[in-house]
C-alpha positions in Angstrom: 171.7 119.4 141.9 168.3 120.5 140.8 166.2 122.1 143.6 162.8 123.5 143.8 162.6 127.3 144.4 159.6 128.7 146.2 158.5 132.3 146.5 155.5 134.4 147.5 155.3 133.9 151.2 154.8 136.8 153.6 152.6 138.4 156.2 148.9 138.6 155.4 145.8 139.6 157.4 143.1 137.1 158.2 140.7 136.8 155.2 143.5 137.8 152.8 145.1 135.9 149.9 148.6 134.9 148.9 149.9 133.0 145.9 153.0 130.8 146.3 155.1 129.8 143.4 157.4 126.8 142.9 159.8 126.2 140.0 162.8 123.9 139.5 166.2 125.5 139.3 167.0 123.2 136.4 165.5 120.4 134.3 163.7 117.6 136.0 162.8 114.7 133.7 159.2 113.4 133.8 157.7 114.8 136.9 154.5 112.8 137.7 153.5 114.4 140.9 153.8 117.8 142.6 152.6 118.8 145.9 152.6 121.5 148.6 153.2 120.7 152.2 153.3 122.9 155.3 154.7 122.7 158.8 153.5 124.9 161.6 155.6 125.5 164.7 155.5 122.4 167.0 153.6 120.4 164.5 154.4 117.7 161.9 154.7 118.5 158.3 151.3 118.0 156.6 150.3 117.6 153.0 148.2 120.5 151.7 147.6 119.7 148.1 148.8 117.5 145.3 148.5 117.5 141.5 149.5 114.7 139.1 150.8 115.2 135.5 147.2 114.4 134.4 145.9 117.3 136.4 144.2 115.3 139.1 144.2 117.2 142.4 143.7 116.6 146.1 143.3 119.0 149.0 143.5 118.6 152.7 140.1 119.0 154.3 141.3 122.1 156.1 142.0 124.0 152.8 139.2 122.7 150.5 137.3 125.5 148.9 140.0 128.0 149.8 143.2 126.8 148.1 143.9 125.8 144.6 147.0 124.3 142.9 147.3 125.6 139.4 150.2 124.9 137.1 151.6 127.0 134.3 153.3 124.5 132.0 154.7 127.2 129.8 156.6 128.7 132.8 157.3 125.3 134.3 155.8 126.7 137.5 153.4 125.4 140.1 151.4 127.7 142.3 149.4 127.5 145.5 146.6 130.1 145.4 145.5 130.6 149.0 142.3 132.6 149.7 140.4 133.4 152.9 143.5 132.7 155.0 143.3 132.3 158.8 145.7 131.9 161.6 145.7 128.1 161.3 147.3 128.5 157.9 150.5 130.1 159.4 153.3 127.7 158.6 156.4 127.2 156.4 155.2 126.0 153.1 157.2 123.5 151.0 157.1 122.5 147.4 157.6 118.9 146.5 158.0 117.0 143.3 158.4 113.3 142.4 159.8 112.1 139.1 158.9 108.9 137.3 162.4 107.5 138.2 161.3 108.0 141.9 163.7 110.9 142.6 162.1 113.4 145.0 162.7 117.1 145.2 162.0 119.6 147.9 162.1 123.3 148.1 163.7 125.3 150.9 160.3 126.5 152.3 158.6 129.9 152.4 157.1 131.4 155.5 153.4 132.3 155.5 152.1 134.2 158.5 148.5 135.1 158.9 148.0 137.8 161.6 146.3 141.1 162.2 
């Protein structure tokens, strides 16, 4: 079964940057939406950013101006570029994809910790 594989999490100081990566382990036909979610301890999973196949993006208010969601189609990889990180960004970040046939895929999650 195809899964999404994330990487790039880790420990970073406040004000620092990280770039998360997400790529499928195999072929997924006709992805029409990809997204990043995060879940902090004791909180519900929240949507961070989305991108459609046409390149339309959305961002949660809490990350606007700090995060971007670029895609490298040649590498079949989605990224989450996170700048000016703060403690509220500490969470497990999940990659998500939805295909045109409505199949949905999730990654295993990658931990991001912002701390001095």
